[in-house]
C-alpha positions as CSV (number, residue, x, y, z in Angstrom):
1,M,21.1,14.3,8.8
2,L,23.3,12.7,11.2
3,Q,22.7,9.4,9.1
4,S,24.1,11.4,5.8
5,L,27.1,12.5,7.7
6,A,28.0,9.3,9.3
7,G,27.2,7.6,5.6
8,S,29.3,10.5,3.9
9,S,32.3,9.9,6.4
10,C,32.4,6.0,6.2
11,V,32.4,6.6,2.3
12,R,35.1,8.7,2.5
13,L,36.8,6.6,5.3
14,V,36.6,3.7,2.4
15,E,37.7,5.9,-0.4
16,R,41.0,6.9,1.5
17,H,42.1,3.2,2.5
18,R,40.4,1.5,-0.8
19,S,43.9,0.1,-1.8
20,A,44.0,-1.5,2.0
21,W,40.8,-2.9,1.7
22,C,41.2,-4.4,-1.8
23,F,44.5,-5.8,-0.2
24,G,42.5,-7.6,2.4
25,F,39.8,-8.8,0.3
26,L,43.1,-10.2,-1.9
27,V,44.6,-11.9,0.7
28,L,41.0,-13.6,1.8
29,G,40.3,-14.8,-1.6
30,Y,43.6,-16.3,-2.0
31,L,43.3,-18.2,1.5
32,L,39.8,-19.2,0.4
33,Y,41.1,-20.1,-2.9
34,L,43.6,-22.6,-1.3
35,V,41.1,-24.1,1.1
36,F,39.1,-24.8,-2.1
37,G,41.8,-26.5,-3.9
38,A,42.4,-28.6,-0.7
39,V,38.9,-29.5,-0.6
40,V,38.6,-30.5,-4.2
41,F,41.7,-32.2,-4.4
42,S,41.2,-34.2,-1.1
43,S,37.3,-35.3,-2.1
44,V,38.9,-36.6,-5.6
45,E,41.8,-38.4,-4.9
46,L,41.1,-39.7,-1.3
47,P,39.0,-42.6,-2.8
48,Y,41.7,-43.5,-5.2
49,E,44.5,-43.8,-2.7
50,D,42.4,-45.8,-0.5
51,L,41.6,-48.4,-3.3
52,L,45.4,-48.3,-4.1
53,R,46.2,-49.0,-0.5
54,Q,43.8,-52.1,-0.3
55,E,45.2,-53.5,-3.7
56,L,48.8,-53.2,-2.2
57,R,47.9,-55.0,1.1
58,K,46.0,-57.8,-0.7
59,L,49.1,-58.3,-3.1
60,K,51.5,-58.2,-0.1
61,R,49.4,-60.6,1.9
62,R,48.9,-63.2,-1.0
63,F,52.9,-62.8,-1.7
64,L,53.4,-63.7,1.9
65,E,51.0,-66.8,1.6
66,E,52.7,-68.0,-1.5
67,H,55.9,-67.9,0.1
68,E,56.1,-69.0,3.5
69,C,59.8,-69.1,4.0
70,L,59.9,-65.3,3.8
71,S,58.8,-63.1,6.7
72,E,56.8,-59.6,6.4
73,P,59.9,-57.7,8.1
74,Q,62.3,-59.0,5.6
75,L,59.7,-58.3,2.9
76,E,59.2,-54.8,4.1
77,Q,62.9,-54.2,4.7
78,F,63.4,-55.1,1.1
79,L,60.6,-53.1,0.0
80,G,61.7,-49.9,2.1
81,R,65.1,-50.0,0.1
82,V,63.7,-50.5,-3.3
83,L,61.3,-47.3,-2.8
84,E,64.3,-45.4,-1.5
85,A,66.3,-46.4,-4.7
86,S,63.4,-45.5,-6.7
87,N,63.4,-42.0,-4.9
88,Y,66.8,-41.5,-6.2
89,G,65.9,-42.4,-9.8
90,V,67.2,-46.2,-9.7
91,S,64.7,-48.7,-10.5
92,V,65.3,-52.5,-9.6
93,L,63.3,-53.9,-12.5
94,S,65.2,-55.3,-15.4
95,N,63.5,-53.5,-18.0
96,A,64.8,-50.3,-16.6
97,S,68.2,-51.3,-15.8
98,G,69.6,-50.1,-19.4
99,N,68.7,-46.5,-18.7
100,W,71.2,-44.6,-16.6
101,N,70.2,-41.5,-14.8
102,W,73.4,-39.5,-15.0
103,D,74.8,-39.7,-18.7
104,F,75.3,-36.5,-20.4
105,T,72.1,-36.1,-21.7
106,S,70.3,-36.7,-18.6
107,A,72.4,-34.6,-16.6
108,L,71.7,-31.7,-19.3
109,F,68.1,-32.2,-18.9
110,F,68.4,-32.2,-15.1
111,A,70.5,-29.0,-15.0
112,S,67.8,-27.2,-17.2
113,T,65.2,-28.4,-14.5
114,V,67.2,-27.2,-12.0
115,L,67.8,-23.8,-13.5
116,S,64.3,-23.1,-14.5
117,T,62.9,-24.1,-11.0
118,T,60.9,-27.1,-12.5
119,G,62.6,-29.7,-10.5
120,Y,60.8,-33.0,-11.4
121,G,62.0,-34.5,-8.6
122,H,62.6,-38.0,-10.5
123,T,66.3,-37.7,-10.3
124,V,68.4,-36.4,-7.4
125,P,72.0,-36.4,-6.5
126,L,73.1,-39.3,-4.8
127,S,76.8,-38.2,-3.2
128,D,77.2,-35.5,-0.8
129,G,79.6,-33.9,-3.3
130,G,76.7,-33.7,-5.9
131,K,74.3,-32.2,-3.5
132,A,76.9,-29.6,-2.5
133,F,77.5,-28.9,-5.9
134,C,74.0,-28.7,-6.7
135,I,73.2,-25.8,-3.8
136,I,76.5,-23.8,-5.4
137,Y,75.1,-24.2,-8.9
138,S,71.4,-23.3,-7.8
139,V,72.7,-20.2,-6.1
140,I,74.5,-18.8,-8.9
141,G,72.4,-20.3,-11.7
142,I,69.0,-19.4,-11.2
143,P,69.6,-15.8,-10.9
144,F,71.7,-15.9,-14.0
145,T,68.8,-17.7,-15.4
146,L,66.4,-15.1,-14.4
147,L,68.5,-12.4,-15.9
148,F,69.0,-14.5,-19.2
149,L,65.2,-14.9,-19.6
150,T,64.5,-11.5,-18.5
151,A,66.8,-10.2,-21.4
152,V,65.2,-12.6,-23.9
153,V,61.8,-11.9,-23.1
154,Q,62.4,-8.0,-23.4
155,R,63.9,-8.4,-26.7
156,V,61.1,-10.8,-28.0
157,T,58.5,-8.5,-26.4
158,V,59.5,-5.6,-28.7
159,H,59.6,-7.6,-31.9
160,V,56.4,-9.7,-30.9
161,T,54.0,-7.6,-29.1
162,R,54.8,-3.8,-28.9
163,R,55.8,-3.0,-32.5
164,P,52.9,-4.9,-34.1
165,V,50.6,-3.1,-31.9
166,L,52.0,0.2,-32.8
167,Y,52.1,-0.6,-36.4
168,F,48.2,-1.2,-36.5
169,H,47.5,1.3,-34.4
170,I,49.7,3.8,-36.4
171,R,49.4,2.8,-39.7
172,W,45.7,1.7,-39.6
173,G,44.2,4.1,-36.9
174,F,42.5,1.2,-34.8
175,S,42.4,2.1,-30.8
176,K,45.5,1.1,-29.3
177,Q,43.8,-0.6,-26.3
178,V,41.7,-2.7,-28.8
179,V,44.6,-3.7,-30.6
180,A,46.5,-4.6,-27.7
181,I,43.5,-6.9,-26.7
182,V,43.0,-8.6,-29.8
183,H,46.9,-9.2,-30.1
184,A,47.1,-10.6,-26.6
185,V,44.2,-13.2,-27.3
186,L,45.8,-14.1,-30.7
187,L,49.4,-14.3,-29.1
188,G,47.9,-16.5,-26.2
189,F,46.0,-18.7,-28.7
190,V,49.1,-19.4,-30.8
191,T,51.2,-20.3,-27.7
192,V,48.9,-22.4,-26.4
193,S,48.7,-24.2,-29.9
194,C,52.2,-24.5,-30.8
195,F,53.7,-25.5,-27.0
196,F,50.6,-27.1,-25.7
197,F,48.3,-29.0,-28.2
198,I,50.8,-29.9,-30.7
199,P,53.7,-31.2,-28.3
200,A,50.9,-33.2,-26.5
201,A,49.8,-34.8,-29.5
202,V,53.6,-35.5,-30.1
203,F,54.1,-37.0,-26.5
204,S,51.1,-39.2,-26.8
205,V,52.8,-40.9,-29.6
206,L,56.3,-41.2,-28.4
207,E,55.4,-42.2,-24.9
208,D,53.7,-45.5,-25.1
209,D,51.9,-45.3,-21.6
210,W,50.7,-41.8,-22.1
211,N,47.3,-40.5,-23.6
212,F,46.8,-36.8,-24.8
213,L,45.4,-35.8,-21.3
214,E,48.4,-36.9,-19.6
215,S,50.7,-35.1,-22.3
216,F,49.0,-32.0,-22.0
217,Y,49.1,-32.1,-18.3
218,F,52.8,-32.8,-18.7
219,C,53.3,-29.9,-20.8
220,F,51.2,-27.5,-18.5
221,I,53.0,-28.6,-15.3
222,S,56.5,-28.1,-17.0
223,L,56.0,-24.8,-18.4
224,S,54.3,-23.6,-15.5
225,T,57.3,-24.9,-13.6
226,I,55.2,-26.7,-11.1
227,G,57.3,-29.9,-12.0
228,L,55.2,-32.6,-10.0
229,G,57.6,-35.3,-11.4
230,D,54.8,-38.0,-11.8
231,Y,55.2,-37.7,-15.9
232,V,58.8,-37.6,-17.1
233,P,59.5,-38.1,-21.0
234,G,62.3,-40.6,-22.2
235,E,61.9,-43.0,-19.1
236,G,60.9,-45.7,-21.0
237,Y,63.1,-49.2,-21.1
238,N,62.3,-49.0,-24.9
239,Q,62.9,-45.4,-25.5
240,K,64.4,-45.0,-29.2
241,F,66.9,-42.2,-29.6
242,R,67.1,-41.3,-25.8
243,E,69.7,-38.9,-25.8
244,L,68.6,-37.0,-28.7
245,Y,64.9,-37.4,-27.2
246,K,66.5,-35.8,-23.8
247,I,67.9,-33.3,-25.9
248,G,64.9,-32.2,-27.6
249,I,62.9,-32.0,-24.6
250,T,65.4,-29.7,-23.0
251,C,65.0,-27.2,-25.8
252,Y,61.1,-27.4,-25.7
253,L,61.4,-26.6,-22.1
254,L,63.7,-23.6,-22.5
255,L,61.6,-22.3,-25.5
256,G,58.5,-23.0,-23.9
257,L,59.4,-21.0,-20.8
258,I,60.1,-18.0,-23.0
259,A,57.1,-18.2,-24.8
260,M,55.2,-18.4,-21.5
261,L,56.9,-15.4,-20.1
262,V,56.4,-13.7,-23.3
263,V,52.6,-14.1,-23.4
264,L,52.5,-13.0,-19.6
265,E,54.4,-10.0,-20.3
266,T,52.2,-9.2,-23.3
267,F,48.7,-9.4,-21.0
268,C,50.6,-7.6,-18.0
269,E,50.9,-4.3,-20.6
270,L,47.2,-4.4,-21.1
271,H,46.2,-1.0,-19.6
272,E,43.0,-2.7,-18.1
273,L,45.2,-5.6,-16.1
274,K,47.5,-2.4,-15.1
275,K,44.4,-0.6,-13.5
276,F,43.5,-3.7,-11.8
277,R,46.9,-4.4,-10.2
278,K,47.2,-1.0,-8.8
279,M,43.8,-1.5,-7.0
280,F,46.2,-3.5,-4.7
281,Y,49.1,-1.4,-4.5
282,V,50.0,1.1,-1.8
283,K,49.8,4.7,-2.9
284,K,52.8,7.1,-2.5
285,D,52.7,9.8,0.1
286,K,52.8,13.4,-1.2
287,D,55.9,13.9,1.0
288,E,57.7,11.1,-0.9
289,D,56.9,12.5,-4.0
290,Q,57.9,15.9,-2.9
291,I,61.3,14.4,-1.7
292,H,61.6,12.6,-5.1
293,I,61.1,15.6,-6.9
294,M,63.9,17.9,-4.5
295,E,66.2,15.2,-5.3
296,H,65.5,15.5,-8.9
297,D,66.0,18.8,-8.9
298,Q,69.0,19.1,-7.1
299,L,70.6,16.2,-9.5
300,S,69.6,18.5,-12.4
301,F,70.8,21.6,-10.8
302,S,73.9,19.9,-9.9
303,S,74.2,18.4,-13.4
304,I,73.8,22.0,-15.0
305,T,76.5,23.7,-12.8
306,E,78.7,20.8,-13.6
307,Q,78.0,21.7,-17.6
308,A,78.6,25.1,-17.0
309,A,82.1,24.3,-15.2
310,G,83.0,22.1,-18.1
311,L,82.2,24.6,-20.3
312,K,84.1,27.4,-18.8
313,E,87.4,25.0,-18.6
314,D,87.0,24.2,-22.2
315,Q,87.0,27.6,-23.2
316,K,90.1,28.5,-21.2
317,Q,92.1,25.5,-22.8
318,N,91.0,26.4,-26.3
319,E,92.3,30.2,-25.5
320,P,95.9,29.5,-23.7
321,F,97.4,32.7,-24.5
322,V,94.8,35.5,-23.7
323,A,95.9,35.7,-19.8
324,S,99.8,35.7,-20.7
325,Q,99.7,38.1,-23.4
326,S,98.1,40.7,-21.1
327,P,101.2,41.7,-18.7
328,P,103.8,42.3,-21.4
329,Y,101.2,45.0,-22.7
330,E,100.9,46.8,-19.4
331,D,104.6,46.6,-19.1
332,G,104.8,48.1,-22.3
333,S,102.8,51.1,-21.4
334,A,104.4,51.7,-18.3
335,N,107.8,52.2,-20.3
336,H,106.3,54.4,-22.8
């Protein structure tokens, strides 16, 4: 009997703090996922990094052997300066000297990556004034971009998601949850096809050094706003119509980001996902609910009294002669 009472009390305790337990498991799962990613990336990429380091050491040793007049500190100083300039998007290679990083189309592409928080890092401001303006521009522009994207996504979601689901639910009598799931899957498939597979095929043709996997990798890294910067289109020295190409990429990133947000909003509106998310939320206390109800009642009562007072004032204004005519009748009766 004691065991049954203890078991029932434990079950009640778990049910009472179910949201806290779920949140704890969520935090633990996220930390384990981070560790898992670190282990996989380290085990996969570390051997390639070691091979690259060994290759660079061999090239450096061979270069110094062939040029005995050049000392190793001088070579390292030159290479350090070259790498520093490369981090700012300036290359010392002769085949890349014709590409400017701060013409209008490149600056437009840079502004779009800053406001969308993609930030490839291939081009950064060189001057102190440019860095200061980038801070001010981002502080104002990023919230402005979020407002813009929220408004656009809300309008697109109404026409692309909610109305089609309601149409099939009302017109054909299908279950609303089933229609919503099927619609979300189809919308996700169309979005992946139009903004991942097709652009990846286009980039693999336009970019000489990219294969399909690298192009698909660029599309995913860009539209997910990760923006690693290891692949940036339009940076080749023999790129044709570079200005038009940059403008097209800017439009693609903006439209693709809107499409991704619409798909995410569509999936977030699914009933099953809403129930799953509520498992990790903090439940409102009854006292808070009563306070909200009392505040709502007070607001509704005050609005009713204000409306009644307004109606009385309107009646007085519509009948202005009622109060002024009563005293003469009283005076007349007194004289009679």
